[in-house]
N, C-alpha and C positions, 0 to 999 in steps of 0.2 A: 210570831211577833217577837218573842223572847230571843230567838235565834238572830233576827235582824239587829236587835239591840246589842247583842253580844258582838256581832260583826262590826257594827259602827264603833263600839268601844275599842275593839282591837285595832281598827283602822286609825282611830284617833291617837292611840298609843304609838303607832308606827309614825304618824305625822309629826311627832315631836322634834324631828330634825328640821333644819332650816327649809329643806325642800322635800317634797314627796314625789313618788313616781309619776303622779298625774301632772304636777308642775313640770317635771323634767321632760316628759314626752310631749308637752304642749307646744314646744318649739320645733319647727320642721328641721332645722339644722341638727338639733339633738337627736331627733328620730333617725336622721340619716347617719349620724355618728354611731348610734346603736346598731344599725344594720351593718355598718363597716366593721365594728368591733365584734359582731357575731361571727365573722369569718375567721378572725385570728387576733392575737395580741399584737398591737403595734405601738410605735413610739409617737409622741406628740408631733415630732417633725414629720413623720409619715402622714399622720392625720391631717396636718395643715395643708399638705399637698392636694388633698381632695376637696378643699373648700376655698371659695374666693374671699376669705376673711383673714384677718391678721392672726398671728400665732397667739397674741394676747386674747383675742376673741375666742379662739378655739380653746384656750386654757380656761376661760371663764365658763364656757359650755361644759367642758369636762369636769370642772369643779361642781357644777350643779348636778351633773349625772352621778358623780362620785358621792356627793352629799346625800343624794336620794337612795344610794345603795345599788344603782343600776350598773355602775362600772367600778372596777377596782384598779388600783395602780400599784406598780412596783418599780423600784430602781434597778436598772440594768446598766452598770457602769455609771456614766454621767447622764444617761437618758432616763426618762420616765416612760414606762410602757403601760398601756391601758388595755383592759379586757372586759368583756361583757359579764355581768352577774345576772343571768337570766332568772334566778330564783326570786329576785326582787320584783319581777313583772307579775308574779302571782297575785299581788295586791290588785293590779289592774284587771287581770283575768277574772278574779273572783267578783269584782264589781260589775264587769260586763256580763258575766254569766247570769247574774240576777235578771238581766233584761232579755236574755235569750228566749224566755217563755213568751214574751210579747211579740218578738219577731216570728217565732214558730207559729203562734196563733194567727198572726196576720198573713203569713205565707200560706197556711192551710186554708184560710178563708179565700184568698186569691185563687188558689188551685181549684177549690170547689166552684168558685164563680166561673172560672175559665172552662172547666169541664162541663158545667151546666150550659154555658153559652154555646159551646161547640156541639152540643147534643150528643 
């Protein structure tokens, strides 16, 4: 119980930015952007080509991803390039890993049921 309380406290400290990783990945466009940025560092102009939305909308999504720590930007001449910061996804992974036990338990029960049913 103490460990869970410490994790919640740590997560709350991380959440002091305007957006957290959970908010950032909640939108399908931002999830797609993360996949795109996982492959390579690219400019906002290149990112805009992949989405049927305006450059302003792409910029707003990138701002949320950046504010949550999931992407990083850097100036290259007159352009801004973006890249994935996968370390920031650890927060999401840690939260999901807590629930793996429940999935494993349910899948084991299903396996036993199917094996018993098949004789």
